N, C-alpha and C positions, 0 to 999 in steps of 0.2 A: 174378775172382781169377786169380792167375797163378803160374807156377813160381818166381818170385822169392821167394814166401813160404817156400819150402823148396827150395833148389837141389838137394838130394839126393833129391828125390822120385823114385820109380822111373819109368822112361819106356820107350818102345819106339820103333822106327823110325817108326811112324805117329803118334807123339805128340812132336812137335818144338816146343820152346819158342821164342817170339818175344821179343826183348829190345829195350827202349827205346833202349839205347845203339847199336843197329844201325840206327836210323832213318836213312834218306837220302831226299831228295826223289825224286819219280817221274822215270823216264827220259822219259816222254811225258806231256804234258798232253792232256786231252780238253776242247776248248773248247766244242763243241756236241754234243748227242745228239739224233738223230731216231729215234723208235721207231714202228714200225707193227705193231700186234697184231691178229690175227684171233682173237677170243676164243671159246673153247669149253672147257668143263670137261674134255672127253675128249681134246682136242688143240688147243692154242693155238700158232699160228705166230707167231714173233717175228722181225722183221727190224729190225736196229739199224744205223744209220749214225753213225759217230763221226768228228768232225773232230779229228784228232790233230796235235800239234805237238811236235817233238823238244825236250827240255829240255837244252840244253848241247850240247857237241861229244862225241859218242860214236857207236858203231856197233851198239849193242845193239838187239835186236828189240823190237817192241811186245809186252808181256806182258799178256794179258787173262785175268782170273780166271774160272773156271767151276766149277760144282758140279752134277754129274749132268747135264751138257749134252753134246750131240754136235753139232758144226758140220755143217750141211747144205750151206752155201756160205760162202766167204770171198772177198771181192773188195776190191781197192784201186784207188780212182779209176776204178771201172767195169770193171776187168779182173780175171781170176782171180789170186789172190795165192799167194805162196810161204809156206806155213805148216806148222807141226808142233804136236803136242801134247806137253806136259810134265806128266804126271799129268792133273789136271783143267784145267790152264791152256792157253790157246791162244797160241802164239808166232807173230807175223807179221813177216816180213822187209820192211823199208821202206828204200828208197833215197833218199827225199826228206825234207826237214825237216818238211813238212806233207803230210797226205793225208786223204782220206775213206776210212775202213775200214768195210766192210759185212759183217755176218754174218747168217746165218739159222739158227734153231734151232726145234725143236718141243718143247713141254713139256706135262705132263698135270696141270693144277691139281687135279683131283679125287683124284689119288693122292698128293698132297703132304701127308702126315700131320705133317711137321715144322712146318707153318704158318710157313715162312720162304720168301720169294719170292712167287710168285703161287699162291694156293690157293683152294679153294672152302669156304665156310661157309654151310650152310643154303641153298644155291642162289645165294648171292652170291659173285662173284669179287672178291677183294681181295688186297692185297699187305702184306707186312711185310718191310722191307729192312734195318733196323738189327739187327745190325751188318753182317753179310755175306750178306744175302739177295738182293741185286740180281744176284749172280753165279749165282743159281738161275733167273733170268729170261733173261739174255743174257750174253754175254761182255763184260767191262768190267774196268778196273783195280780197281774196287770198293774204294777206299780213301778216307778222309774228306778228304784234302788235294787231291783231284782234283775241282775244281768246274766245272760245265758248265751251259750254258743248254739247257733241254729243250723239245722239241716232240714231242707224243705224239698219234698218230692211232690210234683204236680202232674196230674193226668187230665187230658181234655181232648175234645174232638179236634183233630188237626185241621180240618177244613175251616172251622169257625175260629179256632184259636191256634194259629200256626206258630205264634211266638209265646214262649213261656219264660218269664223273668222273675227273679227274686233277689234278695240281698246277697252280697258276697260274690263268689266266683262260681261258674258252672262246673260241675264235676262229672256229670253223666247225663245221657239222653238216649232215647230209643223209641221204637215203634211197638205198639200193642196190637190188639185185634180190633176189628170193626172200625177202622179209621181213627183209633185213639193213639195218641203219642204221649210221651212223658219226658220230664226233665227234672234233674236234681241239682240243687244249689247249696253251697256251704259257705257260711260266714264265719271265719276263724276268730273274729273279734267279739268278745262278749258284749251284748247290747240289751237294753231294756225292751220290753214288748212293744212300746209305743213306736219304736224304730223299725218294726217288722214291715215288710212290703212284699207284695207279689203283683204281677200284671200278666194277663193273658188276653191276646187279641190278634187281629189281623193288622199288623203294624209293619212299617218300613223304617229303616234306620239311616240317619246321616251319620256315617262312621268316620272317625278320625283317631288320632293317637297323640299321646303326650309323653315326653321323656322327662322324668323327674330329675331333680338336682343330683341324685345319686346314680343316675343312669338307668333306672327301671323304666320299661315301656308299659304304658297304661292304655288299654283299648277304651275308646270313648264312643258312646252311642246316644243319639237323641232319637227316640222312637215316636212316630206319629203315623197318622193315616198317610198312605202313599201320596195322595194329592197335595198334602201339606209339606212334603219334603223341601220344596224350594224356599219355604219360609222359615227354615231352621238354621240358616247359616250364621245369622247374627248371634243366636243363642250359643252356637258352638264356639264362635270366636270369643264370646264373653266368658265361656267356661275355661278355655285355655288361658285367657288373660288372667282370670282369677286364680287358677292353679299356680301360674308363675308368680303372681303378686304375693300369694300367701307364703311361698317359699322365700321370696326376697324380703318380705317385711316381718314375717313371724317365724320363719324357719320351719314351716309345717309342710311336710311332704305327704302326698297321697299314698295309701298303704295297700290297696287291693289291686288286682290285675285288671278289673273292669270298673268303669264308672258310667252308669246309664241314667238317662232322664227320659221320662215318659210324659206326654201331654194328653190330658183328658178334658172334656168340655164341662163335666159336672164335678165341681170341687168346692168345698166350703171355704177353703183358704186360698192363699196365693200359690203356695207350693209347700212341699214337705221333704225334710232332709234325710229320709230313711237311708240307712247305711248302704252306700254303693248303688242305690236305686231310688233316685229322687222322683217323686211324682208331682207334676205341675198342673196347675190350672193353665189351659192352653193359651190364655191371654198373655202369659209370661214366658212363652216360647216362640209363638208364631209371629213373624213380622217380615214385611217388605214395604218399600216406600209407598206403594199404592194403597195398602190397607192399614198401615201403622204410622202413628205420628212420631215425631222426634221424642216426645215424652214417653211413648210406648217403647221405643228402642232403648232409652236410658233405663226405664223400669225393668225391662227384660235383663239387661246386663247386671243391674243391681240385684235382682232377685236370684238369678243364676249364681252370682257370687255369694249371696247370703247363704243359700242352701249348701253350696259347696264348702264354704268356710265352716259350716256346722260339723263337717267331718271331724274336726278337732274340738271346736267349741260347741259341744252338744252331743256328739256321738262317742268319740274316744273318751271325753270327759263329759258325763251327763249330770243331771240334777238329782239330788237325793230324794226330793219330794216336789210337788207342784208349787209349793210356796217359794221355791228357789228358781222359778221359771226364768226370771230375768238373768240368772247366772248364765244361761245359754243364749237367751234372746237379746237382752240388752247388750251383752258383749258382742254378739254377732252382728247386730244392727250397727254398732259403732265400727266394726270391721268392714261391713259392706259400704257404709257411708264414706269411710276413708278410701276404699278402693274406687268408688265412683268419683270422689273428688280428684283422685289422681288421673282417672281416665278422661275427665271432662274439664270443668272449670271449678277450682276450689271455692272461689267466692260465690258463684251461682249455686253450687251444690249446698253450701252452708245456708244461703238464703232459703233455698227450697226446703231443707230439713227443718229450719226454724219456723218457716211458715206453716208446715204441717204440725209441728209441736204446738204452736199457738192456736191453731184451728181445732185441734182434737184433744191434745193432752191437757193444756191449761184449763179448758172448760171442764174436763173430767176432774181435775184437781180442785176446781171451785164448785163442784156440784155434789149431789147426794151419793154418787157412785165413787167418790174419791177413795183412794186406797194407797198405801205405801208401795214402793218398788218391790219390797218383800212383805206381802200381806200376812195377816195373822189367821184368817179364816175365810171360808167360802161355802156357798151352798152347791154351786155347779161349777166345776173346774173350767168348762168351756167358756164361761163368762170372764175368765182370767186373762184372756188373750187381748190385752188392752194397750192403749198408747202409753200408759204409765209403765207397764212392764217392758215394753219394747223401746219406745222413743225416749221416755225419761230415763229408763235404764241405760240407754246408750249415752245419754248426757252425763250420767254418773261415772261411767267409764271414761268419758272424755275429760271430765274434771280431774280424775285421778291422774291421767296422763299429763294434764296441764300442771298440776301441783308437783308431780314427781319428776317431770321431764321425760323426753322420749327414750333415753337410754335406760333409766331406771324402770320405766314402764315396760319396756321390752324384756328386761331381766326378770321382772315380776311375772310376765306372761310365760316366759320359758320355765320358770320355777313352778308355776301353777300346772302347766302341762306335764312336767316331769313328775311332780308329786302325785298327781291324781289321774294319770293315764290308766284307763280301764276301771275307773271308779265312778261312783255317784257322789258328787260334791255339793257344797253349799256356797252361798254368797260370802259367808264369813271365811271360807277356805280361800276364795279368790282374794279378798282384801288382805288376809294374812300373808299370802304369797307376795303381794305388793309391799307389805311392811317389811317382810324378811329380806326381800331383794334390795330394798332401798334404804332400810334403817329408819324410815319415817314412822311417826306415830299417827295412825289413822283412826284412833278411837272416836274422836268427835265426828270425823267424816262419816262413820257408819250410820249416823242419824239420817243420812239421805236414804238409806234402806228402810228405816224404821218409821219415818214421819211422812204423812201425806201432805198435800198442799204445795202451792207455789210461793216461795219466799218473796217478800217485797223489800227491795233495797232502796233507801233514800240517800242521795248523794248531793254534796254541795262543796264548792271551793270556798274556803274561808281564810281570812287574814290570820297569820300565825307569827306574831312578832314582826320581824323585818321581811318575812316571807309568806308563803301560803301553805295551807294544809287541806287535805281531803277529809271532810267530815262524812262518816258513813253510819248507817243504822240498818238493822234488819228486823223483820217480824214475819211470821207465817200465820195466816188466818186459821181459825178453828176449822176442822173438818169432822165428819161424822165419827164419833168414838174417840176423837183426839182434840179436846177443847184447848189444851195448852201445849205450846211448842217451844222446844229449846233451840237456841241458836245453832245453825249448821255452819260448816266450812264452805265459804263461797269464794272461789277464785275469780278475781275480776282483772282481766287484762286492761290496763289503764295507761293512758298517755296524756300529756298536757300540751296543747298547741297554742300558738300565739293568736289572740283574737283579731289582730290586725294583719299580721304577716301570714298566718297559717302554718308557720314553721313549728317543728317539734321543739318545745322548750324543756320538757322533762321526758326522757326516753321511756318507751313502753316498759312496764313492769307488771308482774302478776302480784296483785295485792290480795292476800288471803283474809277475808272478813270472817272473823271467828266469834265476835262478841255482838251483843245486842246493839252496842254503840261503840264506835272506834274512830280515832282520829289518826291520820297518817301524814306526818310532815313531808312537804315537798320541797322546801327551801325557797330561796328568792328566784324570781324569774324576771326577764328583761321587759316584758310587756304584760298587758292584761291577759290572764290565762283563760283557756277554753278547754273544758273537760271532755275527753273522749274515753268513754268507760264501757266495760263489758264488750270490748272489741272481739269480733269473731264469735259473739255470743258465748263467752267462756263459761257462763253459768246459766242454767235454766231458771231465771228469776225475772220478775218485773222490776224495772229500775225507774225511779222518778228522780229527776235532776233539777235543782233550782237553776234556772237559766235566765240570763238577761235577754232583752230584745235583740234579735238578729243572730243569736248564737247558732240556732239550728240551721239557719240559712248558710252560715259560714261553714259549718261542719259538712253540710250537703255539698258544698263547693270544693272543699280542700282536704277533708280528712283522708289520709293515705290508706287507712284500713277500709277495704271495700264494704265490709258488713256495717261498720259504723257509719259510713257515708249513706248506705241504704237506709239504715235506721233513722238517720236525721231527716231524710226525705219523707219516710213513712210517718214519722212523728209530726211533721208539718201537716201532712194530709189528715192525720188523725185528730189533731187539734181543731181543724176547720170542720171536720165531719161531726165530731162530738158537739161542737158549738151549734152547728146546723140542726142536729137532732134534738137539742134541748132548747131551741129558740133563742140562743145567744147570738143574735145577728151581728153584734159588734165584733165578735171573734170568729165569725164564719167567713171572713173575707178570703176569697180564693187567691188573691194576688201573690202571697208568699209561695203558695204551692205552685202556681203557674210559673213563677220566676225560677224556682228550683227545678221543675220538670223541663222547662225550656232549656236551662243550662245543661241539664243531663242529655237532652236530645241532641244539642248542638256540639257537645264535647267530642273532640277528636281523640282524647286520651282514654275514653271508656269504650270497651268492646260492646257489640250489639247485644250479647246475651245479658250483660249486666244492665244495660239500658232497658231491656225488655222487662226485667224483674223490678227495677226501680220505678218504672212508670205504672205498675199495677196498683190501683187504688185499693186500700184495705177493704175487706169484705164486710157485708152487713153484720155477719156474726161477730167479727172482731170489733166492730164499732159497738155492738151491743155489750160486749165484754167490758167496755170502759164505762158503762152506765149503771147506776144503782137500780133503776127501774127502766125496763126496755119497752118502748113503743115501736113496734116493727114498722108501722107506716111512716113515722117520723124518721126513723133510721134510713129507710128506703128512699124517702124524698131527699134527705140530706146527701146521700151518696149520688143519686141521680143528678142533683144540682151541681155538685162538684165536678162530676164527669163531663157534664154539658159545658160548664164554664171552661174547663181545661181544653176540651175539644174545640171550642170556638176560638179561644185565645191562641192556641198553637196549631191552628188548622194547616198552615202551610208546612210547618216542620213535620207534623204527623203525616201529611200526604206524601212528603218526600220519603219518610221512613216506610210507609206502606207500599210505595212504588218500588222499593228496592228489595229484591228477593234473592233466592239462591236455587240452583238446580236441585231437584228432589233427590237425586242419587248422591248428593254431597252431604255426608254425615259428619263433616268436620265441625268443631265447636263454633267456628266463625259462621258457617252456613246455618247451623241450627239457631244461632243467635239472631241472624237476620230474619229468619222465618218467625221466630218468637216475637221480635220487635214489630214485625209487619202486622201480626194479628192484634197485638196490644194497641198499636196505633189505629188500626181499623175500628176497634171497639170504641175508642175515644172520639173518632170522627163521627161515628154513627150516633153517639150520645148527644152530640151537638146538632147534627143535621141528619136525621133519619133517612131522608130521601137520598142524599148523597152517599150516606153509609151503605144503603141497600144497593145502589148502583155499583159502588166500588166492590162490595162484598160479592155480588153476583158475578162481576167480571173476574174477581180473584178465584171464585169457585170454578167458573167455566174454564179458566186458563190453567188451573192447578195441574202440576205433574207429580204431586205427592199428597199424601193424606194430611200432612200438617197444614198446608195451605188450604186444602179443600175443607177439612173439618173446622179450621179456624174461621173461614168465611161462613160456613153453615151455622156455627154457633151464633154469630152476629145476626144472620138472617132469621134464625129461629125466634129471636126476641123482637123482631120488627113486624110491621104489617106490610102487605103489598103482594103483588104477584110473584116477585122474586123469591119470597119465602116459600110459597107453595111449590113453585117450580123446582127449587133446589131440593126440598125435602123429598118430593116425588122422584126426582132423578137419583138422589142418593140411595133411596130404597131399591129402585129398579136396578141400579148399577151393581149393588152388593147383595141382592136377594140371595139367600142361601148361605152367605158367609156369616156364621154365627157371631163371631167377634165384632165384625163391623156393624151388624144390625144391632148389637148391644149399644153401640155408639149412637145409632139413629134413635133408639128409645131414650137414652140418657140425655141427648141434646134437647129433645123436646120437653122432657120432664124438668130440665134445669132452666128452661127459658123464663126470663122475668117478664111475664105477660099476665094480664088480668084473666085470661081464659085458660091458663095452664092446667088448673084442676080439671076442667072439662077435657082437655087433651089427655091428661093422665087417665081419666076414666075410659077414654077411647083406647088408649094404649093397653090398659088392663084387659079390655075385651078383644084385643087384636089377636088374630090367629097365631102369630109368632110369639105371643107372650105365654110364659109358663111359670107357675110358682115353684115347680120342681127344680128348675135350673137356677142356682144361686146367682150367677152372673146376670141373668135376665131380671131376676127379682131386684137385685141391687141397682140395676140400670134404671128401673122405674121407681121403686119405693125409696131406695137410698138417695137417688138424685133429687126427687122433689122434696124429700125431707131436709136436704141440705140447701134448699132454695128458699131463704127466709121469708121473702115477701109473699110467696105462694103458700108455703107451709103454714105460715101464721096468718091465714085469711081470717078476717075479723069475725066471720060467722062460725068459725070452728070447723069448717068442712075439711080442711087439710088434716086436722088432728083425727077426725073421725075416719077419714080415708086411710090414714096410716095405721090406726088402731085395728081397722078391719083386716088390713093386710098382715099385720102382726099375728092376729088370732088365727087367720086362715092358714098362713104359712107355718105356724107353730104345729099344726096337726101333721105336717109333712117333715119339717126339718127345724127342730127347736133351736139349734145353734144359730142358723141364719136368721130366724125370727127374732131371737134375743138381741141381735146386733142392730135391729131397727128401733129398739126402745129408747136409747139414750137421748135422742132429740127432745123427748118430753121432759127430761129430768130437771131442767132449770125453771120449771113453771113458776116458782115463787118469785123470780126476778122480773116477771112480765107484768105489765100494767093490765088492768081489766079492759075488755072482757077476756083477754088472751089467757091470763093465768088460770082462771077458773075453768075455761074450756079445755086446757091441757090436762088439768087435774081430772076432769070428768073422763077424758079419753083414757088416762091411766087406770082409773077405777073400772072402766069398762073392760080393759084388758085383764085386770086382776080377777074380776068376777067370771071370766070365761070358763065354762066347764072343761075339765080335763087339761087345764093349762100345765105345760111342762115346767119343771123346776128352773130350767134355763130362763124362760121368760118371766116366771114368777119372781125370781130373785131380782132381775133388772127392774121390773115394774113396781114391786113392793118397796124396794129401797128408794126408788124415785119418788114415791108417795110419802115416805117417812119424814 
């Protein structure tokens, strides 16, 4: 996120905005990088030799970025250099157009709590350099448009660090004196510094191989602690499936002799696509049915694919500057979504993707941190890794594919890779390739990259002479810095069904809404028409449709498009929920919802995975998004009432669904769907009859042969009262004590529980011996979980806000990136009724006033106040 979203946001001399309009090419290129590292957690010596080349005619010095670095030596072509420091940057005077510049620094990986640059995680030395972490290792321009060929030589104590890995291919290794060994790696493909990686540690590998479509053999390795090797097989299978899928669907073949993945416990992100050496948060590598849920298995496959796909959409073609971040991330998210849809259920995957978009990105678009897919400015680049860049960016790519068709889209991708291989490109370059390959004019479509906010589409079927027409309009609400919005191109997959028969009267077509108001003739139809619009969620927009009584019920019953059918059921729920939250008792009648959910449960035509998704009642956060002013207590009461009514009315059907399970070692889509439906049904049973729900949940917990069933039951029990709750929580902790990833679940389940005493529980978890602010996963498991628990977070007395504000300030001293990601829940304080709105604002003010606040947190908090 960036200052462009609110140019008037308060600032200070230490918080200077960077603007896209100010981009200029680098003064100096770095063609080659030679690194020599004597690795030690307490003191690592880094010698860097950069082959630099002047870019154009100028006399400006070479500027090398640094962060908490002190130069111990600076030499140019072997002799002492003329240099000065400008803040953290090193300026070197050069008299020749080319030179070898050598610097030497010392760093302390063990003290690097920011987890950016070179740091230690559980005895493993590893790196994270995106976006500006390389400057914490050595002096370098550290910008994505400076691409270099790297040669890396590492030395370390062989007993402590027997495995030495880096980008590219290994070229040499040997033994030194006093137990020291060394290894040298070479990456022949020019890359920016943010893709640099190395790992040193006592690791074991799950080894395999892959033969590319041209017949090349690639050695694969997933490196973990030896005890974790049995939990790497799913990740390896996912990697090989992704490699084959990318060849078949994009024609992209892997290019090095080695592809390695390393799992570490301390990591700010999910994973990182460093060329040939991906470094992963261990939660996205390690899995077996006893410790990982079906959702974990799917997430691992998706993240492994995402990082592998970056080899082309991010590594071989990278981004010119960080304003173009969605060039690689939005594109790659779309690619990994498509892969996951092919590997699992296309309909359920689409529902899951849209649920995430609505839960995270739509609120971002509607709040003080709104920004375009390609922003114009930022204070801290780390705040830029947002749902808008990733998830909305993926929707923009999806819309281009919908508009152009799959063949033209593929031709555009091929042209893009051909033109820009080995280059740093822009979002405009991608769109231009699509235009040139297809002949389409995407001038207006580019507004999706330029404008923030979620468009609102209004649709109605109207009489048009002897036939019918579709009346459409669009508008996008003002966002910070962008009060007025121009119409965008909105592809709407649309069909017309018979309101009586349910038959398709007008075949599905893609209607491109390009104007503020547009009418599309549909012609005569044989019966009263029923509109099915934005099928498959073809555009990331809010759609309001003028509907007669009974239309949603009919769509929920007969629409052949799975997503449209899901949407109809969800809209029925949402209407009742909003009515309940606003005191509109006449429209809060749960009967239509109960009828639609009952029909879904009893349908033999729907698979269990779809049923599980369709029966999930919208979250409290999504209900709040439909309200002008949010009363969290009223929202909570409305949702609880609907869940109880559904659970009571459909008790027998839900019990039948809950009783039907699948063996834990069966990871087929059918089995995963049965387990998903089982837990959703259990939750509704418990909402209507807590005592029965507790008994069924404890029985499911005790009989579970897999983590999906066990965790699903524990989530239900954690929100209830009674001895079953305490017994299950104690058993879960004792069973998995020492397993970091599973104990993260134990923390999160309690922090997410919808209970009156959850804040007391969170305070106890915060003081628990297994809690640590230094580990991002554990901090997110507690702080992130209770902040996404609306009834608890929005406690009337403001205690939840104060607790999160304390955690933000405290964690900011250790890891500003992770702390900053905890701030957004405060951002929509203006939409909340009193006393909540004022209390949220006070918490933000407390954060902003904290001494020594990082620019990461300052940007998020100050923009949220503006």
